[in-house]
C-alpha positions as CSV (number, residue, x, y, z in Angstrom):
1,M,92.6,76.3,95.7
2,E,94.6,73.1,96.0
3,S,94.7,71.2,99.2
4,G,98.1,71.0,100.6
5,G,100.1,71.6,97.4
6,E,100.0,72.4,93.7
7,A,97.3,70.4,92.1
8,G,98.4,68.7,88.9
9,T,102.1,69.6,89.4
10,V,104.3,67.0,88.0
11,P,107.2,66.0,90.2
12,S,110.6,67.1,89.0
13,S,111.9,63.6,89.0
14,A,109.2,62.6,86.5
15,V,109.7,65.7,84.3
16,G,113.4,65.2,83.8
17,P,114.0,68.4,81.8
18,N,117.0,68.6,79.5
19,A,119.7,70.7,81.2
20,A,120.6,72.4,77.9
21,G,117.0,73.2,77.2
22,T,116.5,74.6,80.7
23,K,119.5,76.9,80.3
24,L,118.2,78.1,76.9
25,A,114.8,78.8,78.3
26,G,116.4,80.7,81.2
27,A,118.5,82.7,78.8
28,V,115.4,83.6,76.7
29,V,113.5,84.7,79.9
30,V,116.4,86.9,81.1
31,G,116.7,88.3,77.6
32,A,113.0,89.2,77.6
33,Y,113.3,91.0,80.9
34,L,116.3,92.9,79.6
35,A,114.5,93.8,76.4
36,A,111.4,95.0,78.3
37,T,113.6,97.1,80.6
38,G,115.2,98.6,77.5
39,C,111.8,99.6,76.2
40,I,111.1,101.4,79.5
41,L,114.4,103.2,79.3
42,A,113.5,104.2,75.7
43,A,110.2,105.7,76.9
44,Y,112.1,108.1,79.2
45,R,114.5,109.2,76.4
46,H,111.7,110.5,74.1
47,G,111.1,113.8,75.8
48,E,108.0,115.5,74.6
49,R,107.2,113.0,71.8
50,V,104.1,111.7,73.7
51,S,103.0,109.0,71.3
52,A,106.5,107.4,71.2
53,R,107.1,107.4,74.9
54,F,103.8,105.9,75.8
55,T,104.2,103.2,73.1
56,W,107.7,102.2,74.5
57,F,106.5,102.5,78.1
58,W,103.5,100.1,77.7
59,L,105.4,97.8,75.4
60,G,108.0,97.1,78.1
61,L,105.6,96.9,81.0
62,A,103.1,94.8,79.1
63,A,105.8,92.3,78.2
64,I,106.9,92.1,81.8
65,A,103.4,91.5,83.1
66,V,102.5,88.8,80.4
67,L,105.9,87.1,80.8
68,T,105.5,87.0,84.6
69,G,102.0,85.6,84.2
70,W,103.2,82.8,81.9
71,L,106.1,81.9,84.3
72,V,103.9,81.8,87.4
73,S,100.9,79.9,85.9
74,R,102.9,77.1,84.3
75,R,102.1,73.6,85.6
76,V,105.8,72.8,86.0
77,G,107.6,75.3,88.1
78,S,109.3,75.4,91.5
79,P,108.3,77.7,94.3
80,R,111.6,79.4,94.2
81,A,111.3,80.1,90.4
82,R,107.8,81.6,90.9
83,M,109.0,83.8,93.7
84,L,112.0,84.9,91.6
85,A,109.7,85.8,88.7
86,V,107.5,87.9,91.0
87,A,110.6,89.6,92.5
88,L,112.1,90.3,89.1
89,A,108.8,91.8,88.0
90,G,108.9,94.0,91.1
91,V,112.4,95.2,90.3
92,V,111.6,96.0,86.6
93,T,108.4,97.8,87.5
94,Y,110.3,100.1,89.9
95,V,112.4,101.3,87.0
96,P,109.8,103.9,85.9
97,K,109.7,105.5,89.3
98,V,113.6,105.7,89.4
99,L,113.6,107.3,85.9
100,R,110.8,109.6,86.8
101,S,112.6,111.2,89.7
102,A,116.2,110.1,89.8
103,S,117.5,113.6,90.5
104,G,115.1,114.4,93.4
105,P,111.6,114.2,94.8
106,A,108.9,114.4,92.1
107,Y,105.7,114.3,94.1
108,F,104.2,116.3,97.0
109,D,104.4,113.4,99.5
110,E,108.0,112.7,98.7
111,L,109.2,116.2,99.5
112,L,107.1,116.0,102.7
113,H,108.8,112.9,103.9
114,L,112.3,114.1,102.8
115,G,111.8,117.2,104.9
116,Q,110.7,115.0,107.8
117,T,113.8,112.9,107.5
118,Q,116.0,116.0,107.7
119,L,114.2,116.9,110.9
120,L,114.9,113.4,112.2
121,L,118.6,113.7,111.5
122,G,118.5,117.0,113.4
123,G,117.3,115.1,116.4
124,H,113.5,115.7,116.0
125,L,111.9,112.2,116.0
126,F,108.2,113.2,116.3
127,G,106.2,116.2,115.1
128,G,107.7,119.3,113.6
129,N,105.6,119.2,110.5
130,S,103.5,122.3,109.9
131,V,102.3,121.2,106.4
132,V,100.8,117.8,107.2
133,P,101.3,117.4,111.0
134,V,100.1,113.7,110.9
135,V,103.3,112.7,109.0
136,G,105.4,113.8,111.9
137,Y,103.8,111.2,114.2
138,Y,104.8,108.1,112.1
139,P,108.6,107.9,111.9
140,V,109.3,104.4,110.5
141,L,110.1,105.5,106.9
142,Q,112.2,108.3,108.1
143,L,114.1,106.0,110.5
144,L,114.8,103.5,107.6
145,V,116.0,106.2,105.2
146,A,118.2,107.8,107.9
147,A,119.7,104.4,108.7
148,V,120.6,103.8,105.0
149,H,121.9,107.3,104.7
150,V,124.2,107.0,107.7
151,T,125.3,103.5,106.9
152,T,126.1,104.0,103.2
153,T,126.8,107.8,103.1
154,L,124.5,108.0,100.1
155,S,122.4,111.2,99.8
156,L,119.0,111.3,101.5
157,W,117.2,111.0,98.2
158,D,119.2,108.0,97.0
159,S,118.7,106.4,100.4
160,D,114.9,107.0,99.9
161,L,114.9,105.4,96.5
162,I,116.7,102.3,97.9
163,V,114.3,101.9,100.8
164,I,111.2,102.3,98.6
165,G,112.6,100.0,96.0
166,I,113.0,97.2,98.6
167,F,109.4,97.7,99.8
168,H,108.1,97.9,96.2
169,V,109.3,94.3,95.7
170,M,108.4,93.4,99.2
171,A,104.7,94.4,98.6
172,L,104.4,91.8,95.8
173,L,106.2,89.1,97.8
174,S,104.2,89.8,100.9
175,V,101.0,89.2,99.0
176,L,102.5,86.0,97.6
177,L,103.5,84.8,101.1
178,L,100.1,85.5,102.7
179,V,98.1,83.8,100.0
180,R,100.4,80.8,100.0
181,E,100.2,80.5,103.7
182,L,96.4,80.5,103.7
183,S,95.8,78.4,100.5
184,G,98.9,76.1,100.3
185,S,99.0,76.8,96.5
186,E,102.2,78.2,95.0
187,R,100.5,79.0,91.7
188,L,97.5,80.8,93.3
189,A,99.9,82.8,95.5
190,S,102.1,83.9,92.6
191,L,99.1,84.8,90.4
192,A,97.7,86.9,93.3
193,A,101.0,88.8,93.4
194,L,100.8,89.3,89.6
195,F,97.3,90.6,89.7
196,Y,98.2,92.9,92.6
197,L,101.1,94.2,90.4
198,V,98.7,95.2,87.6
199,G,96.3,96.9,90.1
200,P,95.7,100.6,90.6
201,A,98.4,101.2,93.1
202,V,101.7,99.5,92.6
203,L,103.2,101.1,89.5
204,F,103.3,104.7,90.7
205,F,101.0,105.4,93.7
206,S,102.7,103.0,96.1
207,S,106.1,103.5,94.6
208,E,106.3,107.1,96.0
209,A,108.8,107.7,98.7
210,S,106.1,108.0,101.3
211,Y,104.9,106.1,104.3
212,E,102.1,104.5,102.3
213,S,104.6,102.5,100.2
214,V,106.1,101.1,103.4
215,G,102.9,100.6,105.4
216,L,101.1,98.0,103.2
217,P,104.1,95.5,102.9
218,I,104.6,95.6,106.7
219,A,100.9,95.1,107.3
220,M,100.8,92.1,104.9
221,V,103.8,90.6,106.6
222,T,102.0,91.1,109.9
223,L,99.0,89.2,108.5
224,F,101.3,86.4,107.4
225,A,102.7,86.1,110.9
226,A,99.2,86.3,112.4
227,V,98.0,83.3,110.3
228,R,101.0,81.3,111.3
229,G,100.5,82.3,114.9
230,A,96.8,81.3,114.7
231,R,98.0,77.8,113.6
232,G,99.8,77.4,116.9
233,S,103.3,78.9,116.5
234,R,104.1,81.1,119.5
235,R,107.1,82.6,117.9
236,W,105.1,83.8,114.9
237,L,102.4,85.0,117.2
238,A,105.0,87.2,119.0
239,A,106.3,88.3,115.6
240,A,102.7,89.3,114.7
241,V,102.4,91.5,117.8
242,V,105.8,93.2,117.1
243,C,104.9,93.8,113.5
244,S,101.5,95.1,114.4
245,A,103.3,97.7,116.6
246,I,105.6,98.6,113.7
247,T,102.7,99.0,111.4
248,T,101.0,101.3,113.9
249,L,104.2,103.5,113.8
250,T,104.4,103.4,110.0
251,Q,101.2,104.9,108.7
252,P,97.7,105.4,110.1
253,V,95.8,104.0,107.1
254,S,98.0,100.8,107.0
255,G,97.4,100.4,110.7
256,L,93.6,100.6,110.3
257,F,93.8,98.2,107.3
258,L,95.7,95.7,109.4
259,M,93.1,96.0,112.2
260,G,90.2,95.6,109.8
261,T,91.7,92.7,107.9
262,L,92.5,90.8,111.1
263,I,89.0,91.2,112.3
264,L,87.6,90.2,108.9
265,L,89.8,87.1,108.8
266,G,88.5,86.2,112.3
267,I,84.9,86.6,111.3
268,C,85.3,84.8,107.9
269,S,87.0,81.8,109.6
270,A,83.4,80.8,110.4
271,A,82.4,80.9,106.8
272,G,85.6,79.1,105.8
273,K,84.3,76.0,107.5
274,L,87.5,75.3,109.5
275,G,87.6,72.4,111.8
276,K,86.1,72.9,115.2
277,E,89.3,73.2,117.1
278,E,91.2,75.1,114.3
279,G,88.2,77.4,113.8
280,R,88.1,78.3,117.5
281,Q,91.8,79.0,117.5
282,F,91.6,81.2,114.4
283,H,88.6,83.1,115.9
284,V,90.4,83.8,119.2
285,V,93.9,84.6,117.8
286,L,92.9,86.7,114.8
287,L,90.1,88.6,116.5
288,G,92.5,89.1,119.5
289,L,95.2,90.5,117.3
290,G,92.7,92.7,115.5
291,L,91.5,94.1,118.9
292,L,95.2,94.6,119.9
293,A,95.8,96.5,116.6
294,F,92.7,98.6,117.2
295,V,94.0,99.6,120.7
296,M,97.5,100.3,119.4
297,N,96.2,102.5,116.6
298,L,93.7,104.5,118.7
299,G,96.2,104.8,121.5
300,W,98.9,106.2,119.1
301,I,96.4,108.6,117.6
302,A,95.3,109.8,121.0
303,V,98.9,110.4,122.2
304,F,99.5,113.0,119.5
305,D,96.6,114.7,117.8
306,W,93.2,113.0,118.1
307,N,91.1,115.6,116.3
308,G,93.7,116.5,113.7
309,T,94.5,112.9,112.8
310,W,90.8,112.0,112.3
311,S,90.2,115.1,110.3
312,Y,93.1,113.9,108.1
313,L,91.8,110.3,107.8
314,L,88.0,110.6,107.5
315,P,86.0,112.1,104.7
316,S,84.1,115.2,106.0
317,L,80.4,115.7,105.9
318,G,81.1,118.2,103.1
319,T,82.8,115.4,101.1
320,L,79.9,113.1,101.5
321,Q,77.4,115.8,100.6
322,N,79.5,116.7,97.5
323,L,79.4,113.0,96.5
324,W,75.7,112.8,96.9
325,E,75.3,115.9,94.7
326,V,77.6,114.4,92.1
327,L,75.7,111.2,92.0
328,L,72.3,112.9,91.7
329,R,73.5,115.6,89.3
330,P,76.3,114.0,87.2
331,T,76.4,117.0,84.8
332,A,77.4,119.3,87.6
333,G,80.0,116.9,89.0
334,H,83.3,115.5,88.2
335,H,84.3,112.7,85.8
336,V,87.0,110.1,86.3
337,F,89.4,111.6,83.7
338,A,88.7,115.3,84.3
339,G,91.8,117.2,83.1
340,S,93.6,114.1,82.0
341,S,96.2,114.4,79.2
342,L,96.5,110.6,78.8
343,P,96.0,109.0,75.4
344,S,92.4,108.0,74.7
345,Y,93.2,104.3,74.6
346,E,94.5,104.5,78.2
347,R,91.3,106.2,79.3
348,A,89.3,103.5,77.5
349,A,91.4,100.9,79.2
350,G,90.6,102.5,82.6
351,I,86.9,101.9,82.1
352,A,87.5,98.5,80.7
353,A,89.8,97.5,83.6
354,V,87.1,98.2,86.2
355,A,84.4,96.4,84.1
356,L,86.8,93.4,83.5
357,A,87.7,93.1,87.2
358,L,84.0,93.3,88.3
359,A,83.0,90.7,85.7
360,A,85.8,88.4,86.7
361,V,85.1,88.6,90.4
362,L,81.3,88.0,89.9
363,T,82.0,85.1,87.5
364,G,84.5,83.6,89.9
365,A,82.0,83.9,92.8
366,V,79.1,82.4,90.8
367,L,81.3,79.5,89.5
368,H,82.6,78.8,93.0
369,R,79.2,78.7,94.6
370,S,78.0,76.3,91.9
371,D,81.0,73.9,92.5
372,R,82.5,74.6,89.1
373,L,85.6,76.4,90.5
374,R,86.6,73.8,93.1
375,E,89.7,71.7,92.8
376,G,90.8,68.3,93.9
377,P,88.9,65.0,93.7
378,D,86.3,66.1,96.2
379,K,85.8,69.5,94.5
380,E,86.8,71.2,97.7
381,M,89.3,73.8,98.7
382,N,91.3,73.4,101.8
383,P,90.0,75.3,104.9
384,G,92.6,78.0,104.6
385,G,91.7,78.5,100.9
386,R,88.1,78.9,101.9
387,L,89.0,81.5,104.5
388,L,91.0,83.4,101.9
389,W,88.2,83.2,99.4
390,W,85.6,84.7,101.7
391,T,87.9,87.4,102.9
392,S,88.9,88.3,99.4
393,L,85.3,88.5,98.3
394,V,84.5,91.0,101.1
395,M,87.5,93.1,100.2
396,S,86.6,93.0,96.5
397,L,83.1,94.3,97.3
398,A,84.7,97.1,99.3
399,F,86.8,98.0,96.3
400,F,83.9,98.2,93.9
401,A,81.7,100.0,96.5
402,S,84.4,102.8,96.7
403,L,84.4,103.4,92.9
404,P,81.7,106.1,93.1
405,L,84.0,108.2,95.3
406,D,86.2,108.7,92.3
407,L,83.4,110.8,90.8
408,S,83.7,113.3,93.7
409,P,86.7,115.7,93.5
410,R,86.5,116.0,97.3
411,A,86.7,112.2,97.9
412,L,88.7,110.8,95.0
413,L,92.0,111.0,96.9
414,W,90.6,108.7,99.6
415,A,89.2,106.4,97.0
416,H,92.6,106.0,95.5
417,R,94.2,105.5,98.9
418,S,91.8,102.7,99.8
419,W,92.4,100.9,96.5
420,E,96.0,100.1,97.5
421,F,94.5,97.9,100.2
422,T,91.2,96.6,98.9
423,W,92.7,95.6,95.5
424,V,94.5,92.8,97.5
425,G,91.1,91.1,97.6
426,V,90.4,91.7,93.9
427,A,93.8,90.3,93.0
428,C,93.1,87.1,95.0
429,M,89.7,86.6,93.4
430,L,91.2,87.1,89.9
431,A,93.9,84.5,90.9
432,F,91.3,82.0,92.0
433,L,89.6,82.3,88.7
434,V,92.7,82.1,86.5
435,S,94.3,79.4,88.5
436,R,91.3,77.2,88.1
437,L,91.0,77.9,84.4
438,V,94.7,77.0,83.9
439,S,94.3,73.9,86.0
440,S,91.4,72.6,84.0
441,W,92.6,73.3,80.4
442,R,95.0,70.3,80.1
443,P,92.4,68.1,78.3
444,W,91.4,71.0,76.0
445,P,92.6,71.1,72.3
446,W,95.8,73.1,71.7
447,A,93.9,75.8,69.9
448,A,91.4,76.3,72.7
449,R,94.2,76.5,75.3
450,S,96.1,79.0,73.1
451,A,93.0,81.2,72.7
452,L,92.3,81.2,76.5
453,G,95.9,82.0,77.2
454,A,95.8,84.9,74.8
455,L,92.6,86.2,76.4
456,I,94.2,86.0,79.8
457,A,97.2,87.9,78.5
458,V,95.0,90.6,77.0
459,G,93.1,90.9,80.3
460,I,96.4,91.4,82.2
461,V,97.5,94.1,79.8
462,I,94.1,95.9,80.1
463,L,94.3,95.8,83.9
464,L,97.8,97.1,83.9
465,V,97.1,100.0,81.5
466,G,93.7,100.8,82.8
467,N,94.4,100.7,86.5
468,T,97.4,103.0,86.0
469,A,95.2,105.4,84.0
470,I,92.5,105.8,86.7
471,T,95.1,106.7,89.4
472,T,97.7,108.7,87.5
473,N,98.2,111.4,84.9
474,E,100.9,112.1,82.4
475,D,102.9,114.4,84.6
476,Y,102.8,111.7,87.3
477,M,104.3,109.2,84.9
478,F,106.9,111.3,83.0
479,P,109.0,114.3,83.9
480,G,107.6,117.6,82.6
481,A,106.9,121.2,83.4
482,Y,105.0,122.0,86.6
483,R,101.3,122.3,86.3
484,F,99.6,124.4,89.0
485,G,98.1,122.3,91.8
486,S,99.4,119.0,90.4
487,G,101.6,118.2,93.3
488,T,104.2,116.9,90.9
489,S,107.5,118.6,89.8
490,I,106.8,121.3,92.4
491,T,110.4,122.3,93.0
492,T,110.6,124.6,90.1
493,T,113.4,127.1,89.7
494,S,111.1,129.9,90.8
495,Q,109.9,128.0,93.9
496,L,113.5,127.2,95.0
497,A,114.5,130.9,94.4
498,A,111.7,132.1,96.6
499,A,112.8,129.6,99.3
500,A,116.4,130.9,99.0
501,W,115.2,134.4,99.5
502,M,113.1,133.5,102.6
503,R,116.1,131.6,104.0
504,A,118.3,134.6,103.6
505,H,115.9,137.4,104.6
506,A,113.1,136.0,106.8
507,P,113.3,134.8,110.3
508,S,113.6,131.0,110.8
509,H,110.2,129.4,111.3
510,A,108.4,132.5,110.1
511,R,104.7,132.0,109.9
512,I,103.6,131.9,106.3
513,A,100.4,131.4,104.3
514,S,100.4,130.0,100.8
515,D,99.1,127.2,98.6
516,P,99.9,123.6,99.6
517,D,102.8,123.2,97.1
518,T,104.5,126.4,98.0
519,D,104.0,125.7,101.7
520,L,105.8,122.4,101.3
521,V,108.7,123.9,99.4
522,E,109.1,126.7,102.0
523,W,108.9,124.2,104.9
524,S,111.4,121.8,103.4
525,Y,114.0,124.3,102.0
526,A,113.6,127.4,104.2
527,H,112.3,125.8,107.4
528,E,109.3,128.2,107.6
529,T,106.1,127.4,109.4
530,A,103.0,126.9,107.2
531,V,99.8,128.2,108.9
532,E,97.6,125.6,107.4
533,A,94.4,126.6,109.3
534,F,94.4,130.1,107.8
535,P,91.9,130.6,105.0
536,T,94.4,132.1,102.6
537,W,91.8,132.7,99.9
538,L,90.5,135.6,101.9
539,L,93.6,137.5,100.8
540,T,94.3,136.2,97.3
541,F,90.8,135.9,95.9
542,G,89.7,139.4,96.9
543,A,89.3,141.0,93.5
544,H,87.1,143.8,95.0
545,G,89.5,144.8,97.8
546,L,90.5,143.6,101.2
547,T,88.6,144.7,104.3
548,N,89.7,145.5,107.9
549,Q,88.2,142.2,108.9
550,D,90.5,140.4,106.5
551,E,93.5,142.2,108.1
552,S,92.3,141.3,111.6
553,E,92.0,137.7,110.6
554,A,95.5,137.6,109.2
555,R,96.9,139.2,112.4
556,R,94.9,136.9,114.6
557,Y,96.8,134.0,113.1
558,H,100.1,135.9,113.5
559,L,101.0,135.7,109.9
560,Q,104.3,137.3,108.9
561,Y,104.4,136.5,105.1
562,L,102.0,135.7,102.3
563,L,103.5,133.8,99.4
564,V,101.5,133.9,96.2
565,D,101.9,131.5,93.3
566,K,100.9,133.8,90.4
567,L,100.0,130.8,88.2
568,M,96.7,130.7,90.0
569,Y,95.8,133.9,88.0
570,R,96.7,132.3,84.7
571,E,96.0,128.6,85.1
572,V,93.2,126.4,86.5
573,S,94.5,124.2,89.3
574,T,94.6,120.5,88.3
575,Q,93.0,119.7,91.7
576,G,90.1,122.0,91.0
577,Y,91.0,124.1,94.1
578,V,93.9,126.4,95.1
579,Y,94.0,125.9,98.8
580,S,91.2,123.8,100.2
581,V,88.1,121.9,99.3
582,Y,86.2,124.5,101.3
583,E,87.4,127.7,99.5
584,P,84.8,129.7,97.5
585,G,84.6,128.3,94.0
586,A,86.5,125.1,94.8
587,F,86.5,122.6,91.9
588,S,86.1,125.2,89.3
589,E,87.6,123.5,86.2
590,T,86.8,126.3,83.8
591,K,88.7,129.5,84.8
592,P,91.5,130.7,87.0
593,V,91.3,133.2,89.9
594,Q,90.6,136.8,88.7
595,S,93.8,138.5,87.9
596,S,92.6,141.8,89.4
597,A,92.9,140.1,92.9
598,Y,96.7,140.2,92.5
599,A,96.6,144.0,91.9
600,V,94.6,144.3,95.1
601,L,97.4,142.7,97.0
602,V,100.0,145.0,95.6
603,H,98.0,148.1,96.6
604,T,96.9,146.9,100.1
605,R,98.5,149.2,102.7
606,W,99.2,146.5,105.3
607,L,101.0,144.2,102.8
608,R,104.4,145.0,101.3
609,L,105.8,143.2,98.2
610,V,109.3,142.3,99.2
611,Y,110.2,139.7,96.5
612,S,108.9,138.6,93.1
613,N,109.9,136.2,90.3
614,P,108.0,134.9,87.3
615,Q,106.1,132.5,89.5
616,I,106.2,133.5,93.2
617,S,105.6,136.8,94.9
618,I,106.3,137.3,98.6
619,F,104.3,139.9,100.6
620,Q,105.2,140.8,104.2
621,L,102.6,141.9,106.7
622,V,103.7,145.3,108.0
623,T,103.1,146.7,111.4
624,G,100.9,149.6,112.3
625,E,104.0,151.8,112.8
626,E,105.4,150.9,109.4
627,Q,102.0,151.7,107.8
628,S,102.1,155.2,109.3
629,G,105.6,155.8,108.1
630,V,107.5,155.7,111.4
631,F,110.1,153.2,110.0
């Protein structure tokens, strides 16, 4: 935006603010942050009173977002004050996550990584994960949590919350640092951090205690170091190489994002119209670092599990086929808020947020190309600002291109995962537009400035509420009873009781088949081995009886126990499937599995019911001798 500094910023010596007035303003701001935090706390004290808790929740968070927007967009403001405002917003917006799961893991991924950290403390650095094997190959989060745990003697979960809280704030600050390094504008950078905060990832998705929450901030810091290195600093270039290696060991998607963004920056440096010498240096350094990140990522994947990792990362042909069918036949497909229990205004805000972001990005692009969004006497951005603008535009287009994936129940998870990264571009484009508007409104009448400020504030709130709505559900935001297949609050009393029984009566590392949530609880608490490749629906969907072929298939996989979550016979899975996207009847959102299938299990001669509670039944596969009555 501005070339070399904050355009229109009045030097502090000229402003001469009254010390008493400054202290009063500071007290008011601190009071507002405390009041907003109090609203969030109130939301989590309202139990099942849905309307009240949503009201308090959004009242507090909207106040934080708007207040931060005002603080960072002011014409008078020091870099330190803007950075502090962004950091405070990060701290306060982490409060919902802490309140949601203060006592223990709330989400599927959190239990997964907590179990992996326990393996690490037992001396197992890589692998050992039978539920999602890929997680075992990326140990950075586990190493950090273990380090905090050993250093502070806090519990593993409290150590997890501390690590993720730090990276939650770091995610916002890393966006700020990268944008500031490229553009030279403090206001643009802090606005980009604000718009990233109100994006579809930060509030809950990337506040999970999982490696995704750590991967993006490290990747952004790597990009910051790479840009400084491309400007001639050998120390920062070395730091970029080291951070690239750390990103590779943190999370596969973050590593691929880093690789792609470095290459994109290298390519866009031509469109950015950098000087001849500087442009050549950016090309060579950024493309070279991108190639290095590419080699690091592919090499690390190849070391462990090439086929398994790519199966985990890439949408399958079945996913793409399902998406094509959904787009051609919408009535037979999935809609964005399928099964959502969110208030109607949140769902409306979700649609409005996407439309608003698209309109803002297109408007900013058109105005920029028509010279109406340029700054400075020559109406030109500095070269780094142009490079940032082009890169952000491409990332924004990638975000909007991924939106149709949210219509496919097979692909929506990967759409949501990609938004954590591509929204960085959208946030920068929104910051370009708002920063220019704020810079140009000084000659406007007070009423016009107030009206525009109010519109921007409303837009921030719509983005905050709507982007949260399109990525989360009520049980993701607030504690509540377990819903089958939701991946949240899965450590129910019944699940833990079944794990305790397995720990007491089954061999360690016994081979089990179950649904993903039960697999995870058993792996984490009873140290059993989940046989993920086995098509468990062959056994639990068989309402018309099980065949000898089904028995042979179970024995071919050396199964020892079958654990059945009986909720599948009473409830529809919130994911639309029980075990896998490939199971018969996957994405049925109208009826649960036939209850007669459970009776079939009870009367199958080669299965023996050895434990049952209101939710979980455990069947043991019996040997041929046991079937014939020898034992």
